[in-house]
C-alpha positions as CSV (number, residue, x, y, z in Angstrom):
1,M,262.6,118.0,39.8
2,P,261.7,119.2,43.2
3,I,263.2,122.4,44.5
4,D,264.8,122.1,47.9
5,P,263.1,124.1,50.6
6,I,266.5,125.7,51.4
7,F,266.2,127.6,48.2
8,W,263.0,129.4,49.3
9,L,264.4,129.9,52.8
10,I,267.6,131.5,51.4
11,A,265.5,133.7,49.1
12,A,263.3,134.9,51.9
13,I,266.3,135.7,54.1
14,G,268.0,137.4,51.2
15,F,264.9,139.6,50.5
16,L,264.6,140.5,54.2
17,V,268.3,141.4,54.4
18,L,267.9,143.5,51.2
19,E,264.9,145.2,52.7
20,G,266.8,145.9,55.9
21,V,269.6,147.6,53.9
22,T,267.5,149.7,51.6
23,F,264.3,150.5,53.6
24,S,262.4,151.0,50.3
25,M,259.5,148.7,51.0
26,V,259.9,146.8,47.8
27,S,261.7,143.5,48.6
28,I,259.6,142.8,51.7
29,W,256.8,141.6,49.4
30,F,259.1,139.2,47.7
31,A,260.1,137.9,51.2
32,A,256.5,137.2,51.9
33,G,256.2,135.4,48.6
34,S,259.3,133.3,49.3
35,A,257.9,132.3,52.7
36,A,254.6,131.3,51.0
37,A,256.5,129.3,48.4
38,L,258.4,127.6,51.2
39,L,255.2,126.5,52.8
40,S,253.8,125.3,49.5
41,C,257.0,123.4,49.0
42,L,255.9,121.2,51.9
43,F,252.6,120.2,50.1
44,W,253.4,120.4,46.3
45,P,256.8,119.3,45.0
46,S,256.2,121.0,41.7
47,F,258.3,124.1,41.0
48,R,255.6,125.5,38.8
49,V,253.1,125.5,41.7
50,Q,255.7,127.0,44.0
51,A,256.6,129.7,41.4
52,V,252.9,130.6,40.9
53,V,252.4,130.8,44.7
54,F,255.5,133.0,45.0
55,I,254.3,135.4,42.2
56,A,250.7,135.5,43.4
57,V,251.5,136.2,47.0
58,S,254.1,138.8,46.1
59,I,251.7,140.6,43.8
60,L,248.8,140.4,46.3
61,C,250.9,141.7,49.1
62,L,252.2,144.5,47.0
63,L,248.8,145.6,45.8
64,A,247.2,145.3,49.2
65,L,249.8,146.8,51.5
66,K,251.8,149.3,49.3
67,P,249.1,152.1,49.6
68,L,249.0,151.6,53.4
69,C,252.8,151.8,53.6
70,A,252.8,154.9,51.5
71,R,250.2,156.6,53.7
72,L,252.1,155.7,56.8
73,R,255.4,157.0,55.5
74,K,254.0,160.5,54.8
75,P,255.1,163.2,57.2
76,P,252.4,164.5,59.5
């Protein structure tokens, strides 16, 4: 059963709105994962592949960019 690309688009927009409201730098990584899953939806109709892409990209972005964001948010 293929997942409609609208689902991933709504998820990405929802995570971006949540990030805009909270400014906690947590949900932005899930927005990036949703965008990657949206792109993978165009090539692989399997939800499992899309979910793995979502989880992998979210975790990679979190691990790669969270320390940078923490360093930039420190007061001088």
